[in-house]
C-alpha positions in Angstrom: 16.8 28.9 -18.8 19.5 26.5 -19.8 18.4 22.3 -19.1 20.9 22.6 -16.0 19.3 25.5 -14.5 15.9 24.0 -15.2 16.7 20.8 -13.4 18.0 22.4 -10.6 15.0 24.5 -10.1 12.6 21.8 -10.1 15.0 19.9 -7.4 14.6 23.3 -5.3 10.7 23.1 -6.0 10.5 19.4 -4.6 12.7 19.8 -1.5 9.6 20.9 0.8 7.7 17.9 -0.6 10.3 15.4 0.7 9.1 14.8 4.1 11.0 16.0 6.8 13.1 18.5 5.5 11.5 21.7 5.9 9.0 23.3 8.9 7.1 25.3 6.9 5.9 27.2 9.5 3.4 24.5 11.0 5.4 23.1 13.5 5.6 19.9 11.6 8.3 18.3 9.6 6.8 19.4 6.1 4.2 19.0 3.8 5.1 15.3 2.7 5.8 14.5 6.8 2.1 12.9 7.5 1.7 11.3 4.0 5.1 9.5 4.2 5.6 8.9 7.8 2.0 8.8 9.4 3.0 11.6 11.5 4.4 9.1 14.3 5.5 11.1 17.1 6.6 10.1 20.6 7.4 11.9 23.9 8.6 11.3 27.3 6.2 11.3 30.1 8.9 9.8 32.6 12.6 10.0 32.8 13.7 9.3 36.6 16.6 8.2 38.6 14.8 6.6 41.3 16.2 6.7 45.1 18.0 3.5 44.2 20.2 4.7 41.5 17.7 2.7 38.8 16.9 4.7 35.4 13.2 4.8 34.6 12.1 6.0 31.0 8.6 5.9 29.8 8.0 6.9 26.0 4.6 7.5 24.9 3.1 7.7 21.2 1.7 11.3 20.8 0.0 10.1 17.4 0.1 7.1 15.0 -0.3 3.8 15.6 2.0 1.2 18.0 3.6 -2.2 16.7 4.9 -5.3 18.2 8.3 -5.0 19.8 9.1 -8.5 19.6 7.9 -11.4 18.0 4.8 -13.1 20.0 4.2 -16.8 19.3 0.9 -16.4 21.9 -0.4 -13.7 19.3 1.5 -15.4 16.2 2.7 -11.8 15.4 6.1 -11.0 14.1 8.2 -7.7 15.3 7.1 -4.6 13.5 9.0 -1.9 15.2 12.6 -1.5 16.6 12.9 0.3 19.7 16.6 1.3 21.3 17.5 3.6 24.3 21.0 5.0 24.6 22.0 6.1 28.0 25.3 8.8 28.2 26.9 8.0 31.6 28.7 10.7 33.3 32.5 9.1 32.5 31.1 10.0 28.7 30.4 6.1 27.9 27.6 5.1 26.7 24.9 2.4 27.2 22.6 0.9 24.5 19.4 -0.9 25.4 17.2 -2.9 23.4 14.6 -5.2 24.5 16.7 -8.2 24.7 19.1 -6.4 26.8 19.3 -8.7 29.7 19.5 -6.8 32.7 16.9 -4.1 31.9 12.8 -4.6 31.5 11.4 -3.0 28.4 7.8 -3.3 28.0 5.0 -2.1 25.8 1.8 -1.5 27.2 -0.3 -4.2 25.5 -0.5 -7.7 24.5 1.4 -9.5 27.1 4.1 -6.5 27.0 5.1 -7.5 23.3 3.0 -4.5 21.8 3.5 -0.7 22.2 0.4 0.8 22.0 0.7 4.2 23.9 3.5 3.6 26.2 7.2 2.0 26.4 9.0 1.3 29.5 12.2 1.1 30.2 13.8 0.2 33.8 17.2 -0.1 34.7 18.4 -2.4 37.4 19.3 -0.8 40.8 22.5 1.4 40.9 22.7 1.9 37.1 23.2 5.5 37.6 25.4 5.3 40.7 28.3 6.9 39.1 25.7 9.1 37.4 23.8 9.4 34.2 23.4 12.2 32.2 21.4 12.0 28.9 19.0 9.5 27.2 18.7 9.4 23.4 15.8 6.8 22.4 15.0 5.5 19.0 12.2 3.8 17.0 11.5 2.7 13.4 9.8 0.5 11.4 9.8 -1.2 7.9 9.1 2.5 6.5 10.8 4.9 8.7 11.5 6.7 12.0 8.8 7.6 14.8 9.8 11.5 15.5 10.4 13.2 18.7 7.4 15.5 19.4 6.9 16.8 15.4 10.8 18.0 15.5 11.9 16.0 12.3 14.6 14.5 14.8 14.3 10.8 15.5 17.0 10.9 17.9 17.9 13.7 19.9 19.7 13.7 23.0 17.9 14.7 26.0 19.1 15.5 29.6 18.1 13.5 32.5 16.8 15.5 35.2 18.9 15.6 38.5 
């Protein structure tokens, strides 16, 4: 075997160990998934448009630990997780929501709403979906990587908003 073929052969063997690159039939993202990313996964418990056309989304951690979603002077903690929600409207435009978005409430479920332990809440103002809300895309990450959607190896898929 030539040296080039040997290097290619080694790279192919190492590919399944690189984390979220293959399924391996386990439903997870590969053998290195838990080791590299801690197996952090999220799903949605609520995606709804209320009677006042506000959009309410609750994201919950399936496994893994939480983190600070904003700095907290009260608890003397620094932000460790970055979270965002994109909303695709019926006209094709997108609205990006982060913790600092002024017209939305974005709260964690612990430590005075600054920490995401299990549930993370996004609530729009009334009338946000007056012209129609189609899909959401949530993403979360920290210094070490992303939090993945329900073991799929996708950290931010587009999800339909139930009508």
